[in-house]
N, C-alpha and C positions, 0 to 999 in steps of 0.2 A: 415684860410683854412676851407672849408666845410668838412662835414663828408665823402662824396664820394671822394673828393680830397685826404683826409688823408688816406682813405683805399687804394686808388690807389698808393699813395706815399709810403705806407708801403708794397707794393707788395701783397696785400691781395685780390685784385679783379682779377679773371681769365676771366670770361665772364658773360654777362647778356642777358636776353631775349630782352631787350629794354633799352639801356644805358641811353637815354635821360629821359625816364619815371622813371627808377630806381633812377637816380640822383635827379629828382624832388621829388620822394617819400622820399628819405633820407634827402634832404637838405631843403625842404620847408614845412614840417609838421611832423605829427606823423604817424607811421605805426606799424602794428603788424606783426611780422615775426616769422618764426620757423626754427629750425634746429633739425634734428632727430638723436637720439643716440640709436643704438641697443645694448641691455644689454647682450653681448656675453661673458663678463668676470665680475669679481667682483671688477674691478677697471678701471677707465679711464687711458689712457696712453698718451704719448707725441703726438701721432697722433690725439687725440681729442683736444689737447690744442689750436690749431689754431682756432677751432670752438668756444671755450670758449672765446678766446680773441676777436674774431669778435663780439660775442654777447655782451661782455662788452663794446666795443667801441659804438655799436649801442645803448645800454641802457644809456650810459653816455650822449648821444645826444638826449635823450627823447623818444626813440622808445621802443616798448614793446615786449620783447622776449617770445617765447614759447619754452621750452625745451621739445621736444616730445620723450618720452621713448617708445621703441618698444616692449611693452608687447605682441603685436600681430605679427608684422613683425619679431621680434626676434625669433619666433617659426619656421620661415622659413629660414631667413638669406639672406642677400644681396649677390648675386653672383658677384658683381662688384669687380674686382681685385683679384678674388679667382680662384684657379686652381681646387679645389675640393669643393664638397658640405659641408657646415658647419655642425658641430655636432648639433643634435637637443637637445634643452634644455627643461627642465620641467618648468611648471608654477612657482613652488616654487623657483627654481634657478633664474629664470628671476626676480621675485619679490625681492629676496635678492640682486641681482646685481643692480637693480634700486635704492634700498636704499643706496647702496654704492656710486653710481653716484651722488645722490642728495647731500650728504655730501661734496663731492669733488668740485662739481660745485658751491656750495654756497660760496666758497672763492672768486670767481670772479663775480658771478651774484647775484643781490639782488632779492630774492624771497619773499620779504615782501609784505604786503597788497597793492594791486594796482600796483605792480611792475611786475616782470617776473612770468610766470606761468609754472608749471610742469604738463604735460598731458601724459596719457598713452594710446596709440592707441589700446591696448587690450580692452578698454572700448567699442569700436564700431566694431573692427574687429573680436573678438572672437565669437560674437553671430550673425554674418552675415548669412543670408540664401543664400546659394551659387547660386541658380538659379536666385534669385533676384539680386544678385551682378553682375552676368554675364549680365543680361538684363540692369541693371542701369549703369554699369561701363565698362564691357568688350566690349560692342558694339562700344565704342568710340576708340578702339585700333586696329591698323593694325598689325598682326603678322609679316608681312614682314618688317615693320619699326622697330618693336621691335628687331627682330633678327639682323638687321643691326646696332643696337646700340652698342657702344663701350663696355658697361658693360656686354654684352652677347657674343661678338665676340670670346674672348679668351677661353670661355667655350665650344663653339660649337664643337671644335675638340675633346675634351675629354669627351663630353657628358653633355648637359644641361638638367636637369630634368624639367618635367612639373610643379613640385612642386615649383621650383625656378622661373620659367617663370612668375608666378603670382606676384612676388615681385614688379615689376614696377606698376602693377595695384593697389596693396595695398598702395604703397607709394603715388601714385597719389590720391587715395581716401582719404588718410590722409589730403592732402591739401584741398580737397573739404570739409571734415568734419570740419577742423579747421576754414575755412572761414565761414561756417554756424554757428558754435558755438561761435567764438570769433572775427570774422571780419578779420581774417588773410589774407593778400593779397600779401605776399612776402615769398618765400621759399629760404633758403640758404643751401649750402652744399659744400663739397669738390669738386674739379674739376673732380673727378671720378663719380660724381652724376649727371652730366649734362643731360643725357638721362632721368633719373627718374624725374628730376625737370621739364623738358619740358613736360613730360607726365602729371604731375599735373597741370601745367599752362594751357595746352590745354583742359584738362578735365573740369576745372572750367569755362573756357571761353565758351566751347560748351554747357555744361549742364545749366549753370546759366547766361550766357552772361554777365559775370562780368570781370572787369579788374584785372588781376593777373600777377605777375612777378616772375622771378627766377634769382638768382645770385649765381655763384660758387666762392669760394675762393681758392687760390693756396694751395695745399698741400705742406708743407715745404720740400724742397729738399736740399740735400748736393751738393757740387761741383761735386761729382761723379754721380749725377743723381739718387741717392737712397733716399728713404724716411728717414727722420730723425726719431729718436726714437728707433732705433734698435741697439743692441749690440750683441756680440758673445754669450752672455748668455740669449738673448731674448729681450723683449720690455722694455723700460724705463717707469715704471708705476708712477702714481701720489700717489698711496697708499704707505706710508712710510714703511709698513711691507713687501712690494714687492721690492721697490727700496728705500733704506735709503736716508734721506735728504743729507747726505754726498755724496753718489754715484750719486744722482740727480745733486748736485752742480758740482761734478767732470765731469759728462757727458758734461755739458755745458761749463765748464772751458776748456775742451779739444777739442772743435769743431775746424775744420780746419780754417786756416786764411781766406780762400776764402768764408767761410760761416758765419763768426761772425757778419758782418754788416747786412746781410739779416735776420739773426735770431733776431738781435736787433730790426730791423724795424718791423718784423712780430709778434714777441712774447712779446715785452715789451711795456710799455707806456711811455718810455723815449722820451722826445720831439725830433721831427725830426731834429731840428737845431743842437742839441747835436750829434745826430747820424751822420749827414753829416760831422761834424768836425772829428768824429772818422774815417770816410771813407777815410780820407786823409792819415791815418797811415799805416805803413807796418811793416812786420817782428816782432821783439821783442817788438816794440812799441804797438802792438795789445794786449799784455798780460794783461794790465790793463783793456782793453775793454772786454776781455773774463771774467775777474773777475767780472766786472760790470754786464755782461750778466748773469753769473751764480748766482750772488747774487740776482739780480732782479727777476729771475724766481723762485729761491728757496724761496724767500720772498713771492711771490704770492701764491705758492702752500703749503708751510710748515710753513709760519709765520716768524716773525723777529728773534725769539730766535734760531730756527733751522738754519736759513740762516746765522746768525752770528757765530754759532758753527761750521758749515760746512766751512765757510770762514776762521775762525781762525785755524782750523785743517789743511786745505789745505796750508795756508801760512806757518805754522810751518814746514810742511813736505817739501814744495818746498824750503824753506829757510834753510833746513838742520837741523831743530830743532828736538827734540826727543819727544815733547809733542804729544802723540797719544790719548789723552783722548777723543777727539770727532770724531775719525775716526771709520768706521764700525768695529765691533768686534764680535767674536764668542767665546763662552765659551764651552770648551770640558768637557765631563764627564770622570771619571776614566776609564770606560769601553771602551772609544775610544782609549786608549793607549794599546800597546802591549810591554811587557817587559820595561815599563817606557819610551816609546817614541811613536811618530806617524810618519808615512811616509809622506813626503812632498806632494806626489800626493794625498793621502787620505785627508790631511789637506786642500789642495786647493779646493777639491770637497766639503768638509764639510762647508767651509766658502763661497762657491759660486764664487770663482775666476776662476773656470773651470766647465763646465757642466758635464764632465766625466774624468775618469783617463786617457783616451787616449788623450784628449785635454790637460790635465795637463802635460802629458809626452812630448807632442810636444812643449809646451811652455818652459819647462825646458831644453830640448835638444837644443832649438834654443837660449838659453842664455837670456830668457826674464823674469827670476824669481830670486829674491834675498830674503834672510832671514836675517833680522837685518843688512841690507846694504852690505851683502856679496853675490855675485852672486853664484848661485848653478846650476851646469850642470849635476850632478849625479842624475839619476832618482831614485836611491835607498836611497837618503839622508833622514835621519830621524831627527825630532826635539825632543830633550830630554825633560823630565819633568821639569828639572831645568830652561830651557829657557821659558817653558810655564808658570811656576809659576810667573815669572816676567812679562810675556807677550811678545811674539815674533811678529815681524812685517814682514809680507810677502808682497813683492812688485811685482806686475806684470807689465811689461813694465816700462815706466818712471814715470807714474802718478797714478797708481791704487794701493792703500795700504789697508791692512786689518790686524787688530790685532787679534791674536789667543792666548788664555790662557786656564788655567785649574783651 
């Protein structure tokens, strides 16, 4: 199977500017391609994971990735998929976030000598002369076409700033600069980036009369049509300090039956023949497949030791065992207790099982919380110090566990 065929079989190709030429580019030689990452947080999350997997597939087939970090564009923020303007970041914050990205991406991408490159678009965007930029780049863009682009449509009703309108020009200029500096001739991005990618391809063709192409990959969707990587407590991060390896494992272990095969295709490197065999399974027979999915992804992001610890802890809990050594844990201080105990609602907020006491109250009242395997429906329930000394296990729903101690 060729690379392009494999990417399509894994549901990773959404659309291309010229499928025949992109197929040739990927299957018949070496190409240099780039994917952009705006450093809007100090960790990548599951939403970025598809991009990392695509880069890894491409690199494994001999192509040369450029991870473009938005030291310049990150100071504006991409309006695609946003209802409001992003918070403006300082240069110092952006630099710190880029450092965090590099460490996480290095687990899947080889940035060794002559391999993938890390490039910061702040190197050329931050020192641009604005008038020269308008004459060199802006002249090639029609405002009418820009406003018709999907990435701007949903912002027009609530107000699109001129500040953000520049984003498409800047991303297009990135492609132009990467082509001049490194011979990059292919831009990849999520399927929400189509308009920006077309802008870059057209700019390069018009200014330099060079062949350039774009391809978008599918953003991972659940069966309900929502983006993967979101929980009631926020995003699923790749940083173990934000989402523990155990919680990361549990997130994938608990995906819907309807999503597990697609996640396996898109996010793992498990051979397609094995995945197609899994696709014939239904119901409880999919549980081992979910375990495989969770293990493979935790292995890729957190390494073998953490993947095995998370899997062992999950199996012990699902099997009714009491070994909670590897589950997420929170240690309380004496001052967290009042009269030798802590309220269940406070404990749930402290250990991150609920974002607020209001949400914790709702979960308890709906019968979704247990303490040491006993369901609790009283919102005034308190956990005494003697239970905390041994370590109490709070369970939310059927599969989310957290150990709390003092």
